[in-house]
PQR file of N, CA, C, O and H, with PARSE charges and radii, in Angstrom:
ATOM      1  N   MET A   1       5.452 109.148 112.829 -0.4000 1.5000
ATOM      2  CA  MET A   1       4.707 108.377 111.609 -0.0000 2.0000
ATOM      3  C   MET A   1       6.009 107.214 110.462  0.5500 1.7000
ATOM      4  O   MET A   1       7.195 106.910 110.590 -0.5500 1.4000
ATOM      5  N   ALA A   2       5.189 106.976 109.678 -0.4000 1.5000
ATOM      6  CA  ALA A   2       6.300 105.377 109.432 -0.0000 2.0000
ATOM      7  C   ALA A   2       7.014 106.618 108.011  0.5500 1.7000
ATOM      8  O   ALA A   2       6.519 107.397 107.197 -0.5500 1.4000
ATOM      9  H   ALA A   2       4.226 107.224 109.574  0.4000 1.0000
ATOM     10  N   ASP A   3       8.064 106.274 108.305 -0.4000 1.5000
ATOM     11  CA  ASP A   3       8.466 106.035 106.557 -0.0000 2.0000
ATOM     12  C   ASP A   3       8.328 105.292 105.517  0.5500 1.7000
ATOM     13  O   ASP A   3       7.688 104.241 105.495 -0.5500 1.4000
ATOM     14  H   ASP A   3       8.466 105.642 108.967  0.4000 1.0000
ATOM     15  N   ALA A   4       9.142 105.978 104.239 -0.4000 1.5000
ATOM     16  CA  ALA A   4       8.453 105.200 102.631 -0.0000 2.0000
ATOM     17  C   ALA A   4       8.932 103.714 102.812  0.5500 1.7000
ATOM     18  O   ALA A   4       8.261 102.683 102.799 -0.5500 1.4000
ATOM     19  H   ALA A   4       9.662 106.832 104.257  0.4000 1.0000
ATOM     20  N   ALA A   5      10.974 103.990 103.073 -0.4000 1.5000
ATOM     21  CA  ALA A   5      11.127 102.097 103.262 -0.0000 2.0000
ATOM     22  C   ALA A   5      10.130 101.367 104.116  0.5500 1.7000
ATOM     23  O   ALA A   5       9.892 100.197 103.818 -0.5500 1.4000
ATOM     24  H   ALA A   5      11.519 104.828 103.083  0.4000 1.0000
ATOM     25  N   ALA A   6       9.535 101.899 105.114 -0.4000 1.5000
ATOM     26  CA  ALA A   6       8.832 101.078 106.383 -0.0000 2.0000
ATOM     27  C   ALA A   6       7.746 100.586 105.893  0.5500 1.7000
ATOM     28  O   ALA A   6       7.447  99.393 105.962 -0.5500 1.4000
ATOM     29  H   ALA A   6       9.729 102.850 105.357  0.4000 1.0000
ATOM     30  N   LEU A   7       7.042 101.500 105.337 -0.4000 1.5000
ATOM     31  CA  LEU A   7       5.513 101.253 104.569 -0.0000 2.0000
ATOM     32  C   LEU A   7       5.268 100.734 103.629  0.5500 1.7000
ATOM     33  O   LEU A   7       4.174 100.173 103.558 -0.5500 1.4000
ATOM     34  H   LEU A   7       7.285 102.468 105.281  0.4000 1.0000
ATOM     35  N   LEU A   8       6.530 100.680 102.070 -0.4000 1.5000
ATOM     36  CA  LEU A   8       7.164 100.264 101.451 -0.0000 2.0000
ATOM     37  C   LEU A   8       6.874  97.965 101.874  0.5500 1.7000
ATOM     38  O   LEU A   8       6.365  96.975 101.349 -0.5500 1.4000
ATOM     39  H   LEU A   8       7.419 101.135 102.128  0.4000 1.0000
ATOM     40  N   ALA A   9       7.319  98.200 102.597 -0.4000 1.5000
ATOM     41  CA  ALA A   9       8.513  96.814 103.134 -0.0000 2.0000
ATOM     42  C   ALA A   9       7.607  96.015 103.656  0.5500 1.7000
ATOM     43  O   ALA A   9       7.681  94.790 103.551 -0.5500 1.4000
ATOM     44  H   ALA A   9       7.732  99.005 103.024  0.4000 1.0000
ATOM     45  N   ALA A  10       6.249  96.901 104.538 -0.4000 1.5000
ATOM     46  CA  ALA A  10       4.484  96.523 105.304 -0.0000 2.0000
ATOM     47  C   ALA A  10       3.766  95.802 103.656  0.5500 1.7000
ATOM     48  O   ALA A  10       3.313  94.667 103.504 -0.5500 1.4000
ATOM     49  H   ALA A  10       6.190  97.896 104.623  0.4000 1.0000
ATOM     50  N   TYR A  11       3.855  96.687 102.823 -0.4000 1.5000
ATOM     51  CA  TYR A  11       3.099  96.150 102.134 -0.0000 2.0000
ATOM     52  C   TYR A  11       3.807  95.222 101.242  0.5500 1.7000
ATOM     53  O   TYR A  11       3.424  94.052 101.235 -0.5500 1.4000
ATOM     54  H   TYR A  11       4.222  97.609 102.946  0.4000 1.0000
ATOM     55  N   ASP A  12       4.865  95.606 100.426 -0.4000 1.5000
ATOM     56  CA  ASP A  12       5.625  93.932 100.469 -0.0000 2.0000
ATOM     57  C   ASP A  12       5.419  92.926 100.982  0.5500 1.7000
ATOM     58  O   ASP A  12       5.669  91.911 100.332 -0.5500 1.4000
ATOM     59  H   ASP A  12       5.176  96.557 100.431  0.4000 1.0000
ATOM     60  N   ALA A  13       4.925  92.809 102.242 -0.4000 1.5000
ATOM     61  CA  ALA A  13       4.648  91.694 103.157 -0.0000 2.0000
ATOM     62  C   ALA A  13       3.659  91.189 102.908  0.5500 1.7000
ATOM     63  O   ALA A  13       3.459  89.976 102.963 -0.5500 1.4000
ATOM     64  H   ALA A  13       4.722  93.634 102.770  0.4000 1.0000
ATOM     65  N   ARG A  14       3.100  91.783 102.684 -0.4000 1.5000
ATOM     66  CA  ARG A  14       1.294  91.574 102.614 -0.0000 2.0000
ATOM     67  C   ARG A  14       0.772  91.605 101.067  0.5500 1.7000
ATOM     68  O   ARG A  14      -0.090  90.758 100.832 -0.5500 1.4000
ATOM     69  H   ARG A  14       3.262  92.769 102.639  0.4000 1.0000
ATOM     70  N   MET A  15       0.976  92.055 100.476 -0.4000 1.5000
ATOM     71  CA  MET A  15       0.821  92.167  99.255 -0.0000 2.0000
ATOM     72  C   MET A  15       1.687  91.407  98.381  0.5500 1.7000
ATOM     73  O   MET A  15       1.257  91.422  97.228 -0.5500 1.4000
ATOM     74  H   MET A  15       1.676  92.743 100.666  0.4000 1.0000
ATOM     75  N   ARG A  16       3.154  90.503  98.576 -0.4000 1.5000
ATOM     76  CA  ARG A  16       2.936  90.335  97.157 -0.0000 2.0000
ATOM     77  C   ARG A  16       3.579  88.399  97.537  0.5500 1.7000
ATOM     78  O   ARG A  16       3.882  87.349  96.970 -0.5500 1.4000
ATOM     79  H   ARG A  16       3.504  90.491  99.512  0.4000 1.0000
ATOM     80  N   MET A  17       3.489  88.865  98.518 -0.4000 1.5000
ATOM     81  CA  MET A  17       3.552  87.244  99.724 -0.0000 2.0000
ATOM     82  C   MET A  17       2.568  86.703  99.359  0.5500 1.7000
ATOM     83  O   MET A  17       1.594  87.329  98.940 -0.5500 1.4000
ATOM     84  H   MET A  17       3.243  89.718  98.979  0.4000 1.0000
ATOM     85  N   PRO A  18       2.646  84.905  99.480 -0.5600 1.5000
ATOM     86  CA  PRO A  18       1.393  83.692  99.301  0.2800 2.0000
ATOM     87  C   PRO A  18       0.645  84.253 100.042  0.5500 1.7000
ATOM     88  O   PRO A  18       1.094  84.364 101.183 -0.5500 1.4000
ATOM     89  N   PRO A  19      -0.813  84.868  99.798 -0.5600 1.5000
ATOM     90  CA  PRO A  19      -1.752  84.413 101.024  0.2800 2.0000
ATOM     91  C   PRO A  19      -1.514  83.635 102.665  0.5500 1.7000
ATOM     92  O   PRO A  19      -0.762  82.669 102.797 -0.5500 1.4000
ATOM     93  N   THR A  20      -2.033  84.045 103.444 -0.4000 1.5000
ATOM     94  CA  THR A  20      -1.828  82.856 104.796 -0.0000 2.0000
ATOM     95  C   THR A  20      -3.406  82.170 104.462  0.5500 1.7000
ATOM     96  O   THR A  20      -3.637  80.962 104.515 -0.5500 1.4000
ATOM     97  H   THR A  20      -2.644  84.829 103.337  0.4000 1.0000
ATOM     98  N   ILE A  21      -4.147  82.950 104.204 -0.4000 1.5000
ATOM     99  CA  ILE A  21      -5.686  82.339 104.380 -0.0000 2.0000
ATOM    100  C   ILE A  21      -6.011  82.995 103.099  0.5500 1.7000
ATOM    101  O   ILE A  21      -5.785  84.144 102.721 -0.5500 1.4000
ATOM    102  H   ILE A  21      -3.960  83.931 104.161  0.4000 1.0000
ATOM    103  N   LEU A  22      -6.755  81.726 102.356 -0.4000 1.5000
ATOM    104  CA  LEU A  22      -7.466  81.150 101.157 -0.0000 2.0000
ATOM    105  C   LEU A  22      -9.113  81.282 101.562  0.5500 1.7000
ATOM    106  O   LEU A  22      -9.478  80.456 102.398 -0.5500 1.4000
ATOM    107  H   LEU A  22      -6.938  80.792 102.663  0.4000 1.0000
ATOM    108  N   PRO A  23     -10.260  82.327 101.012 -0.5600 1.5000
ATOM    109  CA  PRO A  23     -11.235  81.594 101.211  0.2800 2.0000
ATOM    110  C   PRO A  23     -11.771  79.849 100.377  0.5500 1.7000
ATOM    111  O   PRO A  23     -11.047  79.307  99.541 -0.5500 1.4000
ATOM    112  N   ALA A  24     -12.617  79.468 100.668 -0.4000 1.5000
ATOM    113  CA  ALA A  24     -13.077  77.798 100.320 -0.0000 2.0000
ATOM    114  C   ALA A  24     -13.415  78.622  98.319  0.5500 1.7000
ATOM    115  O   ALA A  24     -13.996  79.621  97.896 -0.5500 1.4000
ATOM    116  H   ALA A  24     -13.205  79.908 101.347  0.4000 1.0000
ATOM    117  N   GLY A  25     -12.686  77.526  97.720 -0.4000 1.5000
ATOM    118  CA  GLY A  25     -13.005  77.558  96.452 -0.0000 2.0000
ATOM    119  C   GLY A  25     -11.609  78.787  96.142  0.5500 1.7000
ATOM    120  O   GLY A  25     -12.066  79.860  95.748 -0.5500 1.4000
ATOM    121  H   GLY A  25     -12.214  76.714  98.065  0.4000 1.0000
ATOM    122  N   VAL A  26     -10.995  78.780  96.189 -0.4000 1.5000
ATOM    123  CA  VAL A  26      -9.654  80.008  95.891 -0.0000 2.0000
ATOM    124  C   VAL A  26      -8.459  78.855  96.355  0.5500 1.7000
ATOM    125  O   VAL A  26      -8.401  78.192  97.390 -0.5500 1.4000
ATOM    126  H   VAL A  26     -10.624  77.908  96.509  0.4000 1.0000
ATOM    127  N   THR A  27      -7.496  78.887  95.126 -0.4000 1.5000
ATOM    128  CA  THR A  27      -6.041  78.089  95.339 -0.0000 2.0000
ATOM    129  C   THR A  27      -5.214  79.662  94.712  0.5500 1.7000
ATOM    130  O   THR A  27      -5.457  80.822  94.381 -0.5500 1.4000
ATOM    131  H   THR A  27      -7.543  79.426  94.285  0.4000 1.0000
ATOM    132  N   HIS A  28      -4.348  78.878  94.826 -0.4000 1.5000
ATOM    133  CA  HIS A  28      -2.700  79.632  94.597 -0.0000 2.0000
ATOM    134  C   HIS A  28      -2.189  78.714  93.425  0.5500 1.7000
ATOM    135  O   HIS A  28      -2.862  77.844  92.873 -0.5500 1.4000
ATOM    136  H   HIS A  28      -4.150  77.935  95.095  0.4000 1.0000
ATOM    137  N   GLU A  29      -0.585  79.130  93.070 -0.4000 1.5000
ATOM    138  CA  GLU A  29      -0.545  78.574  92.249 -0.0000 2.0000
ATOM    139  C   GLU A  29       1.129  78.888  91.539  0.5500 1.7000
ATOM    140  O   GLU A  29       0.893  79.666  90.615 -0.5500 1.4000
ATOM    141  H   GLU A  29      -0.038  79.837  93.519  0.4000 1.0000
ATOM    142  N   HIS A  30       2.242  78.700  91.563 -0.4000 1.5000
ATOM    143  CA  HIS A  30       2.721  79.930  90.738 -0.0000 2.0000
ATOM    144  C   HIS A  30       3.084  78.886  89.540  0.5500 1.7000
ATOM    145  O   HIS A  30       3.173  77.669  89.379 -0.5500 1.4000
ATOM    146  H   HIS A  30       2.434  78.068  92.314  0.4000 1.0000
ATOM    147  N   ASP A  31       3.315  80.654  88.449 -0.4000 1.5000
ATOM    148  CA  ASP A  31       4.117  80.784  87.265 -0.0000 2.0000
ATOM    149  C   ASP A  31       5.899  81.119  87.466  0.5500 1.7000
ATOM    150  O   ASP A  31       6.337  82.270  87.460 -0.5500 1.4000
ATOM    151  H   ASP A  31       3.243  81.643  88.580  0.4000 1.0000
ATOM    152  N   GLY A  32       6.598  80.137  87.602 -0.4000 1.5000
ATOM    153  CA  GLY A  32       7.599  80.958  87.829 -0.0000 2.0000
ATOM    154  C   GLY A  32       8.335  81.393  89.489  0.5500 1.7000
ATOM    155  O   GLY A  32       8.772  80.718  90.421 -0.5500 1.4000
ATOM    156  H   GLY A  32       6.243  79.203  87.607  0.4000 1.0000
ATOM    157  N   PRO A  33       8.144  83.209  89.173 -0.5600 1.5000
ATOM    158  CA  PRO A  33       8.471  84.164  89.831  0.2800 2.0000
ATOM    159  C   PRO A  33       6.490  84.497  90.547  0.5500 1.7000
ATOM    160  O   PRO A  33       6.085  84.571  91.707 -0.5500 1.4000
ATOM    161  N   LEU A  34       5.896  84.589  89.489 -0.4000 1.5000
ATOM    162  CA  LEU A  34       4.171  85.190  89.675 -0.0000 2.0000
ATOM    163  C   LEU A  34       3.948  83.815  91.026  0.5500 1.7000
ATOM    164  O   LEU A  34       4.706  82.894  91.330 -0.5500 1.4000
ATOM    165  H   LEU A  34       6.225  84.528  88.547  0.4000 1.0000
ATOM    166  N   LEU A  35       2.695  84.176  91.537 -0.4000 1.5000
ATOM    167  CA  LEU A  35       1.598  83.951  91.996 -0.0000 2.0000
ATOM    168  C   LEU A  35       0.484  84.249  91.859  0.5500 1.7000
ATOM    169  O   LEU A  35      -0.033  85.257  92.341 -0.5500 1.4000
ATOM    170  H   LEU A  35       2.078  84.924  91.290  0.4000 1.0000
ATOM    171  N   ARG A  36      -0.265  83.112  90.929 -0.4000 1.5000
ATOM    172  CA  ARG A  36      -1.681  83.236  90.450 -0.0000 2.0000
ATOM    173  C   ARG A  36      -2.226  83.208  91.568  0.5500 1.7000
ATOM    174  O   ARG A  36      -1.517  82.625  92.387 -0.5500 1.4000
ATOM    175  H   ARG A  36       0.155  82.294  90.537  0.4000 1.0000
ATOM    176  N   ILE A  37      -3.562  83.730  92.141 -0.4000 1.5000
ATOM    177  CA  ILE A  37      -4.246  83.194  93.330 -0.0000 2.0000
ATOM    178  C   ILE A  37      -5.542  82.991  92.192  0.5500 1.7000
ATOM    179  O   ILE A  37      -5.433  83.547  91.099 -0.5500 1.4000
ATOM    180  H   ILE A  37      -4.138  84.204  91.475  0.4000 1.0000
ATOM    181  N   VAL A  38      -6.518  82.336  92.442 -0.4000 1.5000
ATOM    182  CA  VAL A  38      -7.821  81.621  91.495 -0.0000 2.0000
ATOM    183  C   VAL A  38      -9.057  81.430  92.124  0.5500 1.7000
ATOM    184  O   VAL A  38      -8.896  81.293  93.336 -0.5500 1.4000
ATOM    185  H   VAL A  38      -6.606  81.885  93.330  0.4000 1.0000
ATOM    186  N   GLY A  39      -9.865  81.386  91.882 -0.4000 1.5000
ATOM    187  CA  GLY A  39     -11.466  80.906  92.065 -0.0000 2.0000
ATOM    188  C   GLY A  39     -12.441  82.127  92.601  0.5500 1.7000
ATOM    189  O   GLY A  39     -12.408  83.325  92.882 -0.5500 1.4000
ATOM    190  H   GLY A  39      -9.996  81.498  90.897  0.4000 1.0000
ATOM    191  N   ARG A  40     -13.022  81.387  92.566 -0.4000 1.5000
ATOM    192  CA  ARG A  40     -14.835  82.188  93.101 -0.0000 2.0000
ATOM    193  C   ARG A  40     -14.354  82.936  91.875  0.5500 1.7000
ATOM    194  O   ARG A  40     -13.619  82.442  91.019 -0.5500 1.4000
ATOM    195  H   ARG A  40     -13.049  80.413  92.337  0.4000 1.0000
ATOM    196  N   HIS A  41     -14.865  84.263  91.862 -0.4000 1.5000
ATOM    197  CA  HIS A  41     -14.503  85.630  91.772 -0.0000 2.0000
ATOM    198  C   HIS A  41     -13.381  86.580  91.624  0.5500 1.7000
ATOM    199  O   HIS A  41     -13.440  87.775  91.337 -0.5500 1.4000
ATOM    200  H   HIS A  41     -15.462  84.665  92.557  0.4000 1.0000
ATOM    201  N   VAL A  42     -12.147  85.699  91.919 -0.4000 1.5000
ATOM    202  CA  VAL A  42     -10.898  85.783  92.533 -0.0000 2.0000
ATOM    203  C   VAL A  42     -10.096  85.366  90.635  0.5500 1.7000
ATOM    204  O   VAL A  42     -10.491  84.543  89.809 -0.5500 1.4000
ATOM    205  H   VAL A  42     -12.099  84.728  92.153  0.4000 1.0000
ATOM    206  N   GLY A  43      -8.611  86.593  90.544 -0.4000 1.5000
ATOM    207  CA  GLY A  43      -8.118  86.272  89.948 -0.0000 2.0000
ATOM    208  C   GLY A  43      -7.211  87.665  89.455  0.5500 1.7000
ATOM    209  O   GLY A  43      -7.303  88.745  88.871 -0.5500 1.4000
ATOM    210  H   GLY A  43      -8.290  87.261  91.215  0.4000 1.0000
ATOM    211  N   ARG A  44      -6.412  86.885  90.063 -0.4000 1.5000
ATOM    212  CA  ARG A  44      -4.423  88.208  90.587 -0.0000 2.0000
ATOM    213  C   ARG A  44      -3.612  88.142  90.171  0.5500 1.7000
ATOM    214  O   ARG A  44      -3.656  87.495  89.125 -0.5500 1.4000
ATOM    215  H   ARG A  44      -6.337  86.007  90.537  0.4000 1.0000
ATOM    216  N   ILE A  45      -2.896  88.433  90.376 -0.4000 1.5000
ATOM    217  CA  ILE A  45      -1.077  87.762  90.321 -0.0000 2.0000
ATOM    218  C   ILE A  45      -0.929  88.162  91.389  0.5500 1.7000
ATOM    219  O   ILE A  45      -1.823  88.650  92.080 -0.5500 1.4000
ATOM    220  H   ILE A  45      -2.860  88.958  91.226  0.4000 1.0000
ATOM    221  N   ARG A  46       0.925  87.938  91.895 -0.4000 1.5000
ATOM    222  CA  ARG A  46       1.027  88.668  93.187 -0.0000 2.0000
ATOM    223  C   ARG A  46       2.460  88.439  92.517  0.5500 1.7000
ATOM    224  O   ARG A  46       2.579  87.899  91.417 -0.5500 1.4000
ATOM    225  H   ARG A  46       1.651  87.541  91.333  0.4000 1.0000
ATOM    226  N   ALA A  47       3.222  88.765  93.057 -0.4000 1.5000
ATOM    227  CA  ALA A  47       5.284  89.163  92.228 -0.0000 2.0000
ATOM    228  C   ALA A  47       5.611  90.213  93.207  0.5500 1.7000
ATOM    229  O   ALA A  47       4.989  91.237  93.493 -0.5500 1.4000
ATOM    230  H   ALA A  47       3.125  89.204  93.950  0.4000 1.0000
ATOM    231  N   PRO A  48       7.001  89.623  93.774 -0.5600 1.5000
ATOM    232  CA  PRO A  48       8.013  90.373  93.815  0.2800 2.0000
ATOM    233  C   PRO A  48       7.771  91.392  93.267  0.5500 1.7000
ATOM    234  O   PRO A  48       6.672  91.389  92.713 -0.5500 1.4000
ATOM    235  N   ARG A  49       8.610  92.721  93.134 -0.4000 1.5000
ATOM    236  CA  ARG A  49       8.667  94.120  92.992 -0.0000 2.0000
ATOM    237  C   ARG A  49       9.893  93.448  91.506  0.5500 1.7000
ATOM    238  O   ARG A  49       9.646  93.391  90.301 -0.5500 1.4000
ATOM    239  H   ARG A  49       9.503  92.724  93.584  0.4000 1.0000
ATOM    240  N   ASP A  50      10.926  93.121  92.112 -0.4000 1.5000
ATOM    241  CA  ASP A  50      11.692  92.349  90.923 -0.0000 2.0000
ATOM    242  C   ASP A  50      11.284  91.141  89.939  0.5500 1.7000
ATOM    243  O   ASP A  50      12.153  90.272  89.866 -0.5500 1.4000
ATOM    244  H   ASP A  50      11.128  93.168  93.090  0.4000 1.0000
ATOM    245  N   VAL A  51      10.464  90.985  89.394 -0.4000 1.5000
ATOM    246  CA  VAL A  51      10.321  89.139  88.585 -0.0000 2.0000
ATOM    247  C   VAL A  51      11.568  88.715  88.262  0.5500 1.7000
ATOM    248  O   VAL A  51      11.583  87.489  88.157 -0.5500 1.4000
ATOM    249  H   VAL A  51       9.758  91.691  89.454  0.4000 1.0000
ATOM    250  N   GLY A  52      12.714  89.267  88.043 -0.4000 1.5000
ATOM    251  CA  GLY A  52      14.216  88.463  87.831 -0.0000 2.0000
ATOM    252  C   GLY A  52      14.516  87.871  86.693  0.5500 1.7000
ATOM    253  O   GLY A  52      15.411  87.036  86.563 -0.5500 1.4000
ATOM    254  H   GLY A  52      12.702  90.264  88.128  0.4000 1.0000
ATOM    255  N   VAL A  53      13.284  88.553  85.222 -0.4000 1.5000
ATOM    256  CA  VAL A  53      13.544  88.576  83.946 -0.0000 2.0000
ATOM    257  C   VAL A  53      12.975  89.202  82.967  0.5500 1.7000
ATOM    258  O   VAL A  53      11.858  89.715  83.041 -0.5500 1.4000
ATOM    259  H   VAL A  53      12.557  89.232  85.327  0.4000 1.0000
ATOM    260  N   THR A  54      13.560  89.205  82.172 -0.4000 1.5000
ATOM    261  CA  THR A  54      13.671  90.945  81.183 -0.0000 2.0000
ATOM    262  C   THR A  54      13.528  90.109  79.871  0.5500 1.7000
ATOM    263  O   THR A  54      13.520  88.878  79.863 -0.5500 1.4000
ATOM    264  H   THR A  54      14.467  88.789  82.112  0.4000 1.0000
ATOM    265  N   GLY A  55      13.398  91.021  78.591 -0.4000 1.5000
ATOM    266  CA  GLY A  55      13.248  90.996  77.376 -0.0000 2.0000
ATOM    267  C   GLY A  55      12.440  89.854  77.231  0.5500 1.7000
ATOM    268  O   GLY A  55      11.593  89.521  78.061 -0.5500 1.4000
ATOM    269  H   GLY A  55      13.404  92.021  78.597  0.4000 1.0000
ATOM    270  N   ALA A  56      12.792  88.993  75.748 -0.4000 1.5000
ATOM    271  CA  ALA A  56      11.736  88.063  75.376 -0.0000 2.0000
ATOM    272  C   ALA A  56      11.490  86.890  76.669  0.5500 1.7000
ATOM    273  O   ALA A  56      10.295  86.609  76.573 -0.5500 1.4000
ATOM    274  H   ALA A  56      13.479  89.264  75.074  0.4000 1.0000
ATOM    275  N   GLU A  57      11.883  86.360  77.433 -0.4000 1.5000
ATOM    276  CA  GLU A  57      11.566  85.645  78.808 -0.0000 2.0000
ATOM    277  C   GLU A  57      10.258  86.494  79.460  0.5500 1.7000
ATOM    278  O   GLU A  57       9.111  86.085  79.640 -0.5500 1.4000
ATOM    279  H   GLU A  57      12.854  86.588  77.510  0.4000 1.0000
ATOM    280  N   LEU A  58      10.782  87.697  79.722 -0.4000 1.5000
ATOM    281  CA  LEU A  58       9.399  88.718  80.539 -0.0000 2.0000
ATOM    282  C   LEU A  58       8.059  88.642  79.527  0.5500 1.7000
ATOM    283  O   LEU A  58       6.872  88.517  79.827 -0.5500 1.4000
ATOM    284  H   LEU A  58      11.714  88.029  79.575  0.4000 1.0000
ATOM    285  N   ASP A  59       8.798  88.785  78.021 -0.4000 1.5000
ATOM    286  CA  ASP A  59       7.011  89.055  76.798 -0.0000 2.0000
ATOM    287  C   ASP A  59       6.541  87.376  77.593  0.5500 1.7000
ATOM    288  O   ASP A  59       5.413  87.209  78.057 -0.5500 1.4000
ATOM    289  H   ASP A  59       9.763  88.887  77.778  0.4000 1.0000
ATOM    290  N   ARG A  60       7.363  86.534  77.615 -0.4000 1.5000
ATOM    291  CA  ARG A  60       7.128  84.805  77.674 -0.0000 2.0000
ATOM    292  C   ARG A  60       6.057  84.994  78.776  0.5500 1.7000
ATOM    293  O   ARG A  60       4.851  84.871  78.562 -0.5500 1.4000
ATOM    294  H   ARG A  60       8.279  86.669  77.238  0.4000 1.0000
ATOM    295  N   LEU A  61       6.730  85.377  80.247 -0.4000 1.5000
ATOM    296  CA  LEU A  61       5.487  85.448  81.181 -0.0000 2.0000
ATOM    297  C   LEU A  61       4.822  86.287  80.780  0.5500 1.7000
ATOM    298  O   LEU A  61       5.364  86.662  79.741 -0.5500 1.4000
ATOM    299  H   LEU A  61       7.709  85.477  80.421  0.4000 1.0000
ATOM    300  N   ILE A  62       3.842  86.918  80.972 -0.4000 1.5000
ATOM    301  CA  ILE A  62       3.188  88.323  80.466 -0.0000 2.0000
ATOM    302  C   ILE A  62       2.458  87.322  79.334  0.5500 1.7000
ATOM    303  O   ILE A  62       1.228  87.274  79.329 -0.5500 1.4000
ATOM    304  H   ILE A  62       3.401  86.613  81.816  0.4000 1.0000
ATOM    305  N   ALA A  63       3.069  86.689  78.573 -0.4000 1.5000
ATOM    306  CA  ALA A  63       1.748  86.382  77.229 -0.0000 2.0000
ATOM    307  C   ALA A  63       1.224  85.201  78.129  0.5500 1.7000
ATOM    308  O   ALA A  63       0.019  84.957  78.197 -0.5500 1.4000
ATOM    309  H   ALA A  63       4.069  86.728  78.577  0.4000 1.0000
ATOM    310  N   ARG A  64       2.632  84.123  79.151 -0.4000 1.5000
ATOM    311  CA  ARG A  64       1.151  83.252  80.110 -0.0000 2.0000
ATOM    312  C   ARG A  64      -0.141  83.194  81.220  0.5500 1.7000
ATOM    313  O   ARG A  64      -0.843  82.290  81.674 -0.5500 1.4000
ATOM    314  H   ARG A  64       3.610  84.321  79.095  0.4000 1.0000
ATOM    315  N   GLN A  65      -0.046  84.883  81.426 -0.4000 1.5000
ATOM    316  CA  GLN A  65      -1.005  85.108  82.091 -0.0000 2.0000
ATOM    317  C   GLN A  65      -1.802  85.403  81.697  0.5500 1.7000
ATOM    318  O   GLN A  65      -2.862  84.919  82.094 -0.5500 1.4000
ATOM    319  H   GLN A  65       0.524  85.618  81.057  0.4000 1.0000
ATOM    320  N   GLN A  66      -1.786  86.709  80.322 -0.4000 1.5000
ATOM    321  CA  GLN A  66      -2.883  86.953  79.643 -0.0000 2.0000
ATOM    322  C   GLN A  66      -3.453  85.766  78.990  0.5500 1.7000
ATOM    323  O   GLN A  66      -4.664  85.924  78.838 -0.5500 1.4000
ATOM    324  H   GLN A  66      -0.925  87.102  80.000  0.4000 1.0000
ATOM    325  N   ASP A  67      -2.924  84.349  78.433 -0.4000 1.5000
ATOM    326  CA  ASP A  67      -3.513  83.176  78.185 -0.0000 2.0000
ATOM    327  C   ASP A  67      -4.397  82.362  79.136  0.5500 1.7000
ATOM    328  O   ASP A  67      -5.496  81.838  78.950 -0.5500 1.4000
ATOM    329  H   ASP A  67      -1.940  84.220  78.556  0.4000 1.0000
ATOM    330  N   TYR A  68      -3.583  82.410  80.230 -0.4000 1.5000
ATOM    331  CA  TYR A  68      -3.743  81.920  81.284 -0.0000 2.0000
ATOM    332  C   TYR A  68      -5.961  82.602  82.046  0.5500 1.7000
ATOM    333  O   TYR A  68      -6.838  81.820  82.413 -0.5500 1.4000
ATOM    334  H   TYR A  68      -2.691  82.835  80.381  0.4000 1.0000
ATOM    335  N   PHE A  69      -6.084  84.288  81.986 -0.4000 1.5000
ATOM    336  CA  PHE A  69      -6.964  84.149  82.078 -0.0000 2.0000
ATOM    337  C   PHE A  69      -7.508  85.012  81.316  0.5500 1.7000
ATOM    338  O   PHE A  69      -8.050  85.934  81.926 -0.5500 1.4000
ATOM    339  H   PHE A  69      -5.371  84.923  81.688  0.4000 1.0000
ATOM    340  N   GLN A  70      -7.577  85.062  79.899 -0.4000 1.5000
ATOM    341  CA  GLN A  70      -8.303  84.696  78.661 -0.0000 2.0000
ATOM    342  C   GLN A  70      -9.560  84.164  78.874  0.5500 1.7000
ATOM    343  O   GLN A  70     -10.256  83.824  77.918 -0.5500 1.4000
ATOM    344  H   GLN A  70      -7.136  84.313  79.403  0.4000 1.0000
TER
END
């Protein structure tokens, strides 16, 4: 049985990194430490576990995502 650290590392490698294959009409773009994947019926954000910002800077990062997807 895989341990929790190995499972988490596999998840991080698969879900927090840029996708290797995107369907037609789907693109990705970076906003600081975040990766937005958009197009067709897709709108999601991928990010490292620690985005490296806190406080007001984190609030601005979140607000930009809210504004973008509004």
